[in-house]
C-alpha positions, -999 to +999 in steps of 0.1 A: -075-168-190-111-181-185-138-192-209-132-180-244-102-159-234-121-141-206-100-130-176-101-154-146-125-147-117-114-149-081-128-182-068-158-180-045-178-203-023-215-198-026-243-211-004-273-217-027-308-216-011-330-234-037-365-249-039-352-279-060-321-288-079-304-321-084-330-348-077-359-324-084-383-323-112-398-295-133-385-265-151-372-246-121-352-276-109-337-280-144-329-243-146-312-246-112-292-276-122-280-258-154-271-227-134-252-245-106-233-266-131-222-235-149-212-217-117-193-249-106-169-244-136-153-215-117-166-215-081-178-239-054-216-242-048-231-257-017-269-263-024-295-265+004-328-276-013-363-274+002-378-302-020-369-330-043-351-363-038-316-366-024-290-367-051-259-389-047-226-370-046-213-390-076-241-376-098-232-340-090-210-319-113-176-307-102-174-281-074-211-287-065-223-303-033-259-307-022-275-314+012-306-335+019-338-316+012-354-299+042-391-292+035-400-277+069-396-239+069-381-236+104-358-266+099-347-252+066-338-219+082-319-236+110-300-257+085-290-226+066-278-209+098-258-240+108-241-241+075-230-204+078-218-210+113-200-243+110-187-241+074-170-206+073-158-194+040-189-186+021-185-155-001-221-151-013-256-163-008-277-174-038-314-171-032-334-193-056-369-181-048-384-147-039-401-161-008-367-171+005-355-135+003-362-127+040-340-157+051-313-147+027-314-111+040-310-122+076-281-144+067-266-115+047-269-090+076-255-114+102-226-128+082-219-098+059-223-117+026-239-104-007-271-118-021-278-130-056-316-133-060-330-154-089-365-148-102-381-175-123-415-161-130-450-158-116-438-155-080-424-121-089-452-107-110-474-093-083-465-071-054-455-093-024-455-086+013-437-055+027-411-079+044-402-094+010-401-060-007-378-047+019-354-076+018-350-077-020-338-041-021-305-052-005-298-079-031-265-071-048-276-089-079-310-099-092-315-120-122-348-128-140-351-155-167-372-132-190-378-096-198-414-100-188-405-111-152-379-083-150-405-057-159-431-071-134-405-071-107-394-035-113-430-024-112-431-030-074-395-034-063-373-004-053-342-022-066-318-002-088-327-013-124-290-017-133-288-045-107-317-064-122-304-084-151-318-110-175-304-146-174-323-167-199-323-205-194-305-230-215-313-266-227-294-299-225-273-312-254-295-343-256-323-323-272-315-325-309-335-333-341-339-370-350-363-396-361-395-406-342-390-433-317-406-465-329-406-479-294-425-450-280-450-449-309-457-486-303-458-482-265-485-456-266-504-469-296-497-438-318-489-454-352-502-433-381-513-405-357-505-368-358-493-360-324-499-327-305-478-327-274-477-309-240-451-317-213-460-302-179-470-308-144-508-314-141-512-293-109-545-276-100-523-246-090-509-244-125-540-245-147-526-215-166-505-241-186-534-243-210-540-281-215-577-274-211-576-249-239-560-274-263-587-300-253-615-275-260-599-268-294-595-305-303-630-310-318-623-284-345-587-297-350-601-332-355-624-319-383-593-308-402-569-336-390-590-367-380-558-386-371-547-361-345-542-371-309-533-349-280-506-365-258-503-350-223-471-359-204-469-351-167-487-360-135-506-341-109-539-336-092-555-318-121-555-349-144-590-359-132-605-325-142-588-327-176-600-362-183-636-351-174-632-321-198-621-344-226-652-366-221-674-335-219-659-323-253-664-357-268-627-362-275-616-386-248-605-411-274-581-385-289-565-374-256-538-396-241-523-391-206-489-408-205-479-397-170-445-385-160-419-394-187-384-402-176-358-375-185-339-400-207-371-405-229-380-369-233-359-362-264-375-392-281-410-381-270-404-347-286-391-362-318-421-385-321-446-356-320-457-333-348-463-300-328-457-288-293-486-267-280-488-251-246-509-219-246-497-210-211-503-176-195-480-180-165-446-190-178-415-174-164-398-186-196-408-221-206-378-244-210-400-270-227-404-247-256-366-247-261-364-285-257-392-291-283-377-266-307-342-281-303-357-314-313-371-299-345-407-294-334-429-264-343-440-248-310-471-228-301-474-206-270-492-175-260-463-150-258-479-128-232-456-139-205-420-150-203-426-174-232-422-144-256-384-147-249-385-185-254-403-181-287-379-153-298-408-131-308-422-157-332-388-166-346-388-200-328-425-206-327-460-193-331-478-171-305-516-171-302-542-152-282-551-178-255-586-163-253-592-168-290-599-205-296-600-200-334-563-188-333-552-219-314-571-242-337-556-225-368-521-226-354-522-263-344-539-275-376-515-255-397-485-270-379-499-305-382-502-301-420-473-278-428-446-289-403-416-266-402-384-269-383-374-239-361-342-223-373-311-237-355-294-203-354-321-190-332-321-221-310-283-218-305-288-184-289-298-205-258-269-229-261-249-241-230-218-222-243-236-189-245-253-195-211-220-202-194-205-171-208-235-151-195-231-167-161-194-158-160-202-122-166-227-122-137-202-138-114-178-109-119-205-086-106-208-108-075-170-109-069-164-099-032-135-077-042-159-056-063-186-056-036-162-043-010-156-011-031-193-004-036 
């Protein structure tokens, strides 16, 4: 018997085409790590990443291997072909990005292996090229991390709806409620401050995250909570613009850029804050909402994208209209003065145990014995 009394699955070997995984940073890399670790409980996963740092074998979970990243497109495709040719025995191809679908499709046609296509968010919201649309139709299984992404995908894809399923992300067990970190408070000079927090890359291509909206709301928030400070964690080429905006709004003394925070310090950073605010309009899901909520923080998002699933339709946090500054001001100010802890029973719906059970059910759909009868 398998997990929680479920029947065992025939063991497979999966080639995973991924943007980033072990050694990578950001939400997609973390989601990939969680997924491959879960798959590795029953099957073998061989990861071929495009980006990220090389991860040492000793740091990988059981049944999971990972090659060096290959950022060049032609080199990446060549490496994928080489793996299929020289390491026979793959039963399926995992395609971790929509733009990799043509490569996965070619490999599938040549080697006769089924495709599992994973959709993370914004890349699947708009109609892509004809080549991509054609290749995704042959995917045996498509998973989207939110209902919103699934709906957007099915608006343009000819895939059978029953093959397009939802696989929400999970969060690590390190994210739990606890006291504020005195060390971090001292390090960043935040004693006696009320902390508004956002954790995200500061990329000019990801301005939809909404840090600028929080900065513009800050003057009104400071009128109600003068001790408030906006802590922005992350790095990227958009930091210069955000710093200039803070100066323009006259709140540069209340905006603190702390750079990229090591993963081991993230739980303490969440616990040291008073509210997590990220009025993003482009989230595939928003794993940071889960991490913050799991640490006991009230969370604020926009809820027009995949974050509606992360916020559990306002059961785990507060949604605001990102185009209405007054709503954002009210939500943040209220959370600073009337802090509430998100209900644990809602957070546990995204636990590792539930996630692994969900992954196991999807793996049955990908079982080659089932595919051969289709």
